C-alpha positions in Angstrom: 2.6 68.5 29.8 3.3 65.2 31.7 6.6 65.3 33.6 9.0 63.0 31.2 9.7 60.3 34.5 6.4 59.4 34.3 4.0 57.7 31.5 0.5 57.6 32.7 -2.3 59.4 34.6 -4.9 57.8 37.1 -7.6 58.9 39.6 -6.6 59.6 42.9 -7.9 57.1 45.4 -10.8 58.9 47.6 -11.9 59.8 42.8 -14.5 57.9 40.9 -16.4 58.3 37.6 -20.1 58.8 37.9 -22.3 58.9 35.0 -25.0 60.7 36.0 -27.6 63.2 34.6 -24.3 64.4 32.9 -20.5 63.2 33.6 -18.7 63.7 36.8 -15.6 63.4 39.1 -16.7 62.3 42.8 -14.2 63.0 45.6 -15.6 60.6 48.0 -13.4 62.3 50.7 -14.7 65.7 50.2 -18.5 64.6 49.1 -17.7 67.4 46.1 -18.9 67.3 42.7 -17.2 68.0 39.5 -19.4 67.9 36.3 -16.6 67.3 33.4 -17.4 67.9 29.6 -17.8 64.7 27.3 -13.9 65.0 26.3 -12.9 65.0 30.2 -15.1 62.2 31.3 -13.8 60.4 28.1 -10.5 61.0 28.9 -10.2 60.1 33.1 -12.4 57.1 32.0 -9.6 55.7 29.8 -6.9 56.7 32.4 -9.2 54.8 34.9 -8.8 52.0 32.9 -5.2 52.4 33.0 -4.3 53.8 29.6 -2.3 56.5 28.8 -4.5 59.0 26.2 -3.0 61.7 24.4 -2.6 64.8 26.3 -3.8 67.6 23.9 -2.9 71.6 24.5 -6.4 71.8 25.4 -6.3 68.9 28.0 -3.3 70.7 29.8 -5.1 73.5 31.9 -8.1 71.0 33.4 -4.9 68.9 33.7 -3.3 71.3 35.9 -6.5 71.8 38.0 -7.0 68.3 38.6 -4.0 68.3 40.3 -3.9 71.2 42.6 -6.9 69.8 43.7 -5.6 66.3 44.3 -8.2 64.7 42.0 -5.3 62.7 39.4 -1.8 61.8 39.9 0.9 60.8 38.0 2.3 57.2 37.9 5.0 55.6 36.1 3.1 52.2 36.0 -1.0 52.2 34.7 -2.9 51.8 37.7 -6.7 50.7 36.9 -9.7 51.6 39.1 -13.4 50.3 38.9 -15.5 51.6 36.3 -19.0 51.3 35.8 -20.7 51.7 32.1 -24.1 51.6 32.6 -25.2 55.2 33.4 -27.7 55.9 35.8 -31.6 55.7 35.3 -32.9 59.5 35.2 -33.2 61.0 37.8 -30.5 59.3 39.2 -30.5 57.9 42.5 -27.3 59.6 44.4 -28.6 59.1 48.5 -29.6 55.8 49.9 -30.9 55.7 53.4 -30.3 52.0 54.5 -31.6 51.3 58.0 -30.3 48.6 58.4 -31.6 47.4 61.9 -34.2 48.6 63.7 -32.9 47.8 66.6 -32.3 50.9 69.3 -30.8 50.8 73.0 -33.0 54.3 73.5 -36.6 55.1 73.6 -36.6 58.4 72.1 -39.9 60.4 72.6 -39.9 61.8 69.1 -38.2 59.0 67.3 -40.9 58.2 64.2 -40.4 54.6 64.4 -41.5 53.8 67.6 -41.3 50.1 68.9 -38.6 47.9 66.8 -39.6 44.0 66.0 -35.9 43.3 65.9 -35.8 43.7 62.4 -32.3 43.4 60.4 -31.4 43.1 56.9 -29.1 40.2 56.3 -25.4 40.7 55.7 -26.1 39.1 52.0 -28.8 41.5 51.3 -26.4 44.7 52.2 -23.8 42.9 50.3 -25.9 42.8 46.9 -27.2 46.7 47.8 -24.0 48.0 47.7 -23.2 46.7 44.7 -25.9 47.5 43.1 -25.6 51.4 44.7 -22.6 51.0 43.4 -23.6 50.1 39.8 -26.1 52.8 39.7 -23.8 55.2 40.1 -24.8 56.2 43.8 -23.0 58.7 45.7 -24.2 58.4 49.4 -25.2 55.6 51.7 -26.3 56.7 55.0 -26.5 53.7 57.0 -29.2 54.1 59.7 -31.1 52.6 62.2 -32.8 51.9 64.6 -29.3 52.3 66.0 -26.7 50.9 63.4 -24.3 49.8 65.8 -26.8 47.3 67.4 -27.1 45.2 64.3 -25.9 42.2 65.0 -23.4 41.3 62.3 -22.1 45.4 62.5 -18.7 44.8 62.0 -18.8 42.7 59.4 -20.9 45.3 57.3 -18.5 47.5 58.8 -15.4 46.2 57.2 -16.8 46.2 53.5 -17.6 50.1 53.6 -14.5 51.4 52.3 -14.0 49.3 49.7 -16.9 50.5 47.6 -17.4 53.4 45.5 -19.3 55.6 46.8 -18.9 58.1 50.6 -20.5 56.4 53.7 -22.2 58.2 56.6 -23.0 56.3 59.8 -26.0 57.8 62.0 -26.1 57.5 64.9 -26.8 58.5 68.8 -23.3 58.3 69.8 -24.1 56.7 73.0 -22.1 53.5 72.1 -19.3 55.1 70.6 -16.3 54.4 72.4 -12.8 55.1 71.2 -12.2 52.1 70.3 -15.3 52.1 67.8 -13.9 55.3 66.7 -10.7 53.6 65.8 -12.6 50.5 64.4 -15.0 52.2 61.8 -14.3 52.6 58.2 -17.0 55.0 57.3 -16.2 58.2 55.6 -18.5 60.1 58.5 -20.4 59.6 61.1 -23.7 61.8 62.2 -24.3 61.9 65.7 -27.6 63.2 67.5 -27.7 66.2 70.1 -30.9 67.9 70.2 -30.1 70.3 72.2 -27.7 71.4 75.9 -28.3 68.8 78.4 -31.9 69.6 79.1 -33.3 69.8 75.7 -31.2 66.6 74.7 -32.0 64.7 77.6 -35.9 65.2 78.1 -36.3 63.3 74.3 -33.2 60.9 74.8 -33.0 60.4 78.6 -31.3 61.0 81.3 -27.8 60.5 81.9 -26.9 61.0 77.2 -25.5 64.2 76.8 -22.4 63.6 78.0 -22.4 60.3 76.4 -23.0 62.3 73.6 -20.3 64.9 73.8 -18.0 62.4 74.6 -18.7 60.3 71.6 -18.0 63.6 69.1 -14.3 64.0 70.7 -14.1 60.2 70.3 -14.7 60.5 66.7 -12.3 64.0 66.0 -9.6 62.0 67.9 -9.8 59.5 65.8 -9.7 61.5 63.0 -13.2 61.2 61.6 -15.7 63.9 60.0 -18.3 64.0 62.6 -21.9 65.7 61.5 -24.3 66.4 63.6 -28.2 66.5 63.6 -30.6 68.3 65.7 -34.8 68.0 66.1 -36.5 70.9 67.5 -38.5 70.7 70.2 -40.7 72.1 72.6 -37.6 72.1 74.9 -34.9 73.1 73.5 -35.6 76.6 72.1 -34.0 78.7 74.4 -30.6 76.8 73.5 -30.2 76.8 70.7 -27.9 79.9 70.7 -25.8 77.8 73.4 -25.8 74.6 71.1 -24.8 76.8 67.4 -21.5 77.9 70.5 -20.8 74.5 71.0 -20.6 73.0 67.9 -18.8 76.3 66.5 -16.0 74.8 69.7 -15.9 71.4 67.9 -15.4 72.8 64.8 -18.4 70.6 63.3 -18.8 71.8 59.7 -22.5 70.6 58.7 -25.7 71.2 60.9 -29.0 69.4 59.9 -31.5 71.1 61.8 -35.2 69.2 61.3 -38.6 69.0 62.8 -39.8 65.3 63.6 -43.1 64.8 62.5 -46.3 63.7 64.6 -45.5 59.9 64.2 -45.1 56.5 66.5 -43.4 57.6 69.7 -44.0 61.3 68.9 -47.9 60.8 69.1 -47.9 60.3 73.0 -45.6 63.6 73.7 -47.5 65.9 72.0 -46.6 68.2 73.9 -42.8 68.4 72.4 -44.8 69.6 69.0 -43.6 72.8 67.6 -46.2 74.5 65.4 -44.4 75.7 61.8 -44.7 79.5 62.5 -42.3 78.9 65.8 -40.0 76.2 64.5 -39.7 77.1 60.7 -37.2 80.0 61.7 -35.3 77.1 63.8 -34.1 75.5 60.8 -32.2 78.6 59.4 -29.5 77.6 61.9 -28.4 74.8 60.0 -25.6 75.1 57.8 -22.9 73.2 55.8 -23.1 69.9 53.8 -26.0 70.0 51.2 -27.1 68.0 48.5 -25.5 67.6 44.4 -29.1 68.3 42.8 -30.2 67.8 39.1 -31.4 70.0 36.5 -34.8 68.1 36.4 -37.0 70.9 38.7 -38.1 67.8 40.8 -39.2 68.4 44.2 -37.7 67.4 48.0 -36.8 63.4 47.5 -35.7 63.4 43.8 -32.2 62.0 43.7 -33.1 59.7 47.7 -34.7 56.0 48.1 -34.6 54.6 51.7 -34.6 50.8 52.8 -36.4 49.7 56.1 -35.0 46.7 57.6 -37.9 44.7 56.1 -36.1 45.0 52.9 -38.7 47.3 51.6 -38.1 50.3 49.4 -40.1 53.5 50.2 -39.6 57.8 48.8 -38.0 58.0 52.1 -38.0 56.3 55.9 -41.3 58.7 56.6 -43.1 56.7 53.1 -42.3 53.0 55.0 -45.6 52.9 54.6 -45.8 53.2 51.6 -43.4 51.2 49.7 -43.2 50.5 45.7 -41.1 46.8 46.0 -38.7 45.0 47.9 -34.9 44.6 47.7 -35.1 41.2 45.8 -36.8 43.2 42.8 -33.7 45.1 42.5 -32.6 48.3 43.6 -33.2 50.0 39.9 -36.3 48.3 39.3 -38.2 49.6 42.9 -36.0 52.8 42.4 -37.6 53.9 39.0 -41.4 52.8 40.4 -40.6 55.6 43.0 -43.3 58.9 42.1 -41.7 61.3 40.9 -43.0 65.3 42.1 -42.3 68.2 39.6 -41.8 71.5 41.1 -44.4 73.0 38.7 -46.9 70.9 40.0 -47.0 71.7 43.6 -49.4 74.7 44.7 -46.0 76.8 45.4 -46.4 80.1 44.1 -42.9 82.3 45.9 -39.3 82.7 44.5 -38.2 80.1 47.2 -39.3 77.1 45.7 -36.4 76.9 43.5 -34.3 76.6 46.8 -36.4 74.9 49.1 -38.1 72.7 46.3 -41.4 72.9 47.9 -40.0 71.6 51.5 -40.5 68.3 52.9 -43.3 65.8 51.1 -44.1 64.1 54.1 -44.8 67.2 56.2 -46.3 68.8 53.2 -49.2 66.3 53.1 -49.8 65.9 56.4 -50.3 69.7 57.0 -52.8 70.5 54.0 -51.9 67.9 50.9 -48.8 66.1 49.0 -48.8 69.0 47.0 -49.2 71.9 49.2 -45.8 73.6 50.7 -44.3 72.3 53.4 -45.5 75.4 56.1 -42.3 75.0 57.9 -40.1 76.3 55.2 -42.4 78.6 54.0 -41.8 80.0 57.9 -37.8 79.3 57.8 -37.8 81.6 54.6 -40.2 83.9 55.5 -42.7 83.3 52.7 -45.1 83.1 55.6 -45.0 85.2 59.0 -47.5 84.5 62.0 -47.0 84.1 65.3 -47.8 81.1 67.9 -50.4 78.3 66.9 -52.2 75.7 68.8 -49.5 73.2 69.2 -51.7 70.6 69.6 -52.9 70.8 66.3 -51.7 68.9 63.2 -52.3 71.1 60.5 -51.6 74.1 59.4 
């Protein structure tokens, strides 16, 4: 029962209703997604619109659970929240990689983008995209580049991020993050690229950058920011993973994304750094935490993701930037609905891991056999394939 001194229930400031394939309540701060019944969704929708709907006996357990998770609260006055009546498209666009610039202060030897053309999305374009992503019921914005801090109007963009009904994650190399930058950031999370210990990291990103990156992690955490780590597997960090894992544990990093670079961009000129699927695959298992909020539509990797590159084109992901489906000027929803879907049943995979790995990265699969083939790195990571060293100069499977 509602306490007699209160008349209204309202959503916590960090929570928002999402009408995706199913109705949900999304906790932006924790990145947790709670599936709701139709009745529960309508009840919370009325509360978020400032109403005080009657509480039935069968509602009380649900309300107590939401209170215990700090998803809702009582109030004496109505508190309206931003709501979006139109449901998401199917499949829903949940994750948007927004490459706001291709400028970068490093020349990483594995970067698939290569040398930038000094292209930037305008603030007006970004504002329009943020509004469209809200209306399309998006969950997580990945603010990327290049190095996004080098966008000429980054701080103007930064100042509007926390007013949005989705989680914002800044993807950075960390070398430009000072104490002042950490205090000014309005994102919910910063993902820092750390590609090994000193030797492994600097073999990709240049001398002197390991200490700068560690300092960025520390200053962000001191400012109360959630920090996650992204690591690329390469020839010169294979012996460092255990030490790196211990370092991240000592810094209480709760999410570690480990991936394999594709032979694109500058890696074409540095092929000696590439590691073949049998060798690299098992290292993918070092990653932990995080994860995606997937629906039950049985689609392969990227079912709920798309990317916008700095020239305003929309693609399946950043790696598919040369195969865009349209321009942001046409509208995000329209472009999203053009992206081709690949169902799990259409893949040539025939193992018991397909529901877990969803066929792996489609771009890696494409260059290692074909778009409908399994991603060999995931096959070796999950023990579906076993083998020894391959010729590291080969790009095929």
